[in-house]
N, C-alpha and C positions, 0 to 999 in steps of 0.2 A: 942385750945389755939392759939392765934395769936402772932407770934414773931415779934419784931421790927427789922428794918434794922440793927441796931447796934448789936442786939442779933444774927442775922443771920451771920453777918460778924465775930463776936466773935466765933461762932460755927464753921465756916469754917476755921478760923485762927487756931483753936485748932488742926485741922487735918493737917495743913501745916507743911512742913519740917523745922526743926530748923537749918539744915546745908545742904550743897550740897556735895555729895560724890566726893572727889578729888583724891583719891588713884588710882594709876595705870595709870595716865595720864602724858605723857611726853611732858611738855611744850616746851622743847628745840627743838623739831621737828616741832613745829608749825610755828616758825619764821625764815625767811631766814637768811643766813649767811653773807649777804653783808653789814650788819649794821656797823661793825668795819671798813670795807673798805670805806664806805660812810663818816664816821667821819674823817678818815685820809685825804680823798680827800677834805673835807671841810676845814681842817686845812691848806692845801696847797693853798687854795683860799682866805684865810683871808686877805692877803695884798691888795686884790682887793675891799674889802668892808669896809664901815664906820659904819654900823649898822647891827645887826643880828635880824631878825624877826623870832621867833619860833612860829609855828602854831600847836595848839593841840586841841583835841576835848573837848568841854565844858562839855560833859557828864562824862568825866574822867579827871578832871583838875589836879589830883594828881597822878593817876596811869599811869605807862608807860613812864613818862618823864625821860629822860636820866640824871642820877645824875652827870655824867661826862661832861655834855654838857657845862656848864659855865666854868669848870676847863680846858677843852680841848680847848675851843674857846677863852680863855683869857679874857681881860678886855674890849672888844668891847662893845659899847652901845647895850643893849639887850631889846627887846620888846617881851612879850609873848602875842600872840593872841589866845584867846580861842574861836574857831569858832563853829558854829552850836548851838548858844545860844537858838535858837527857839526849839531845841529838848531836852534841858536840863532843869531840875527843879532847878531854881536858887533862891529858897526861902531863902537859906542860903548863898547867894553870898558873904556876908561880911566875913563869916567863910572861904570861899575859898580864898579870898584875904589875910586874916590873915595867913593862912597856907602857902601861896606862899611867903608872906613877910618874914616868918620865914625861908624860904629856900633861901632868898636873892634876891627875885624877886620884884622889886619896881614898875615896869612898866607893867601893865596888862590891856588888853582891851578885852571885850566880843563882838563878832560880829556875824552877820547872813548874809552870802553872798547872800542868796536867795533874801532877801528883802533889801540888802544894808544897814542894820542897823549897825551904827558905823564904816562902812568901810571908810568913808571920814575922820575919825579921825586919821587914821593910818599915812598918809603922814605928817600932822602937828606934830604928836608925834615923828616921826622919825627925822624930821627937827629939832625939839627942842633938842632931845637927841644928835644928831650929833653936833649941834651948841654949846651945853653947855658942851660937853666933853672936858676935858683939853688935852687929847691926840690927839683928832681929830678935834680940833677947826678950824673953817673956818672964815676967816675975814669977809665974807659976806654970809648971807643965804637968798636966794630969797624967795618971797612969794609962788612962784610956781617953785620949783627947778627941774632941769632936773635930773631924777633918772634912774639908770639902776638896774634891778632885776636879781640877780644870783640865780636861783632855784637849789635845791639839793634834792636828794631822802630822804624819811623819815628815821630818825635815832632813833631807840628805844634804850632802855638800853641794854648793851652787854649781860646781863643776867636777864631774867624776874624773879622777886623775888618769885612769887608764882603761882600756877596753877590758882587760882582765878583771879589774875591780868591778866594772859594770856587770860582767858575767857572774861574779861571785854574788853580788847583790841580787841579780835576777834569779839565781839558783835558790836564794833564800826567800823568794816571793815578793820582792819589793816592787816589781812591775808585772804587768800582764805578760805571760809567756809569749804570746803571739807577736809582741812588739820586738822581741829579740829573735824569735824563731824557736819553736819547740825542739826541732831536730838539732839546731845549733847548741842549745842549752844541754840537750842530752849528750851531744858529742863532747862538750867541755866537761860534763860530769864524768863521762867515761874516761876521758884523759886524766882527770884528777884522781879518780879511784885507782886506776892502773898505776899511776905515778906514785901513789901512796901505798901501793900493794894492798889495797882494801878490796878484796875480791869477793865480797859477800854477794854481789849481783850474780856471780856464776852459779852459786848454789841456789839462790832465790829463784832464778829462772830455769835452772836445770840445763845450763849451757854446755856443761862438760869441761870447758876450758876457758881461760881468759882470752879476750880478743880486744884489739885496739882499733878495729874498723867499725865505726858506728853503723854503717849500712848493714853489715853482716849481723851485728848484735841486734839491731831493731828488727831485722827480718826474722831472726830466730825467736825473739820475744813475741812478735806478732803471731807467728805460727803456734807458739806455745800457748798463747792466750786466745787463739782463734780470732784474732782481730784482722779480718781480711775485708777486701772491698772488690766489687765488680767494676771493671774498667773496659770501656769499648775501645777496641783496637781496629783501625782501618786496614784491611788487607785487600789483596787483589780480587777476592771473591765477595767482598762486602764487609760489614761490621761484624766483629766477633767479640763476645763477652769473655774477658779473661779475669780470673780471680788472682788478685795480687795482695801482698802483705800491706796492711794499713800502717805505714811508717809513722805518721803523726800520732795515731792512737797508741802505738807502741812507745813512742817518745814520751807521751803524757803519762803513761803508766810507769815508765822508768823514773821520771821526775817525781811522781807521786810516791814511789817506793822510797826514794831518797829523803823526801821531805817528811815522811812519816816515821823515819828511823829504821825501816825494815832492812836497809842495806848496812846498818851499823852506824856508830857515831863517827863524825867527820870534822876535822878542823881545816876549814878552807884557807885560813891565814897562816898555815904552817910555814910557808916560805918567809913571811914577814917576821915570824917569831925567831928565825935563825939569825937575824941581824941584831946589832946592839940596840938596847932600848934608847929611846930619845931622851935628851936631857932637858929638863924644864928650864927655860931662860930665866 
C-alpha cells in the first residue's frame, strides 16, 4: 500500500510531542542582571533624545518585549522596528500589528538589514514622529535632518514570564547558548519545527524523514557533517578509544542553520497570535 505525502505527515505528527518539558529549568539564571541598570541609564539619557527606536526580533514580535519600556521612558515618540523579517514567517503580519496596537504601539516597521529592506523608511518616520509631536515640535524639519544616534544595551523584561519565553529569546540569540544548553535549545527548536510542520531540516541534512527525538537527529547530523570525537572508554582490558558523534557540535550547527534562515522562515510566537489582541487601557 502506497501512502500519500499527507498521510505520511499525519503519521509522523501522531508521534510528535504535544508539549515541551519545562520543569526544573531556571530561566532566571539564563539572562544577565544588567537589564535593570540599563533601563535606569536609558532614563537618565532621555533628555538628550527626541524619539525612541526600539529594535526587536521579528520572529518573536510579542515575546520578551519589556512591558515597562513605554511606562519607564515616558511619552517620547516611539518607533518599534521588527528586524530580521527575512527570517520570520509573516503570513499573519496583520495579526502581529493588531496585537501590538492593542499594547499601544501605533508605529511599527518590519525591516531586513541584510538587504536594506525598509531601512530607508526609518529616518522619514522618525522625522514625522518628532515633527508631529506636541511636546517635541520643531519649527522646521529638514528633508535630510542631521541626526545623532544614542545606542543602548538590550533591555529585556525584568522578569521573563515563562521558561518557554526564555527558550524563544535564547533561540534568537539574546543570551549565550551554553547558559541554556546547546542541546536543550536544539531540542526546543526541533519540537517547534515539527509542531509547525516546518520540515526543512529533513532535506537540509538529508535525514530521509522527520524525527522528534533530538538524540537521534543530532546523531545523524553529526555523522552527516563528520562531526565526531574520540572518547576513552574503560573496559576490562584497559582504556579503549571509541569514536562517538559530537552532539554539542551537531546542536551548534542545527542552531546556526535556523538562525541563518537555511531551515526556512519561522514565527516563534505563533501560539500567542492565536489569542485575542490585548486592549490598550
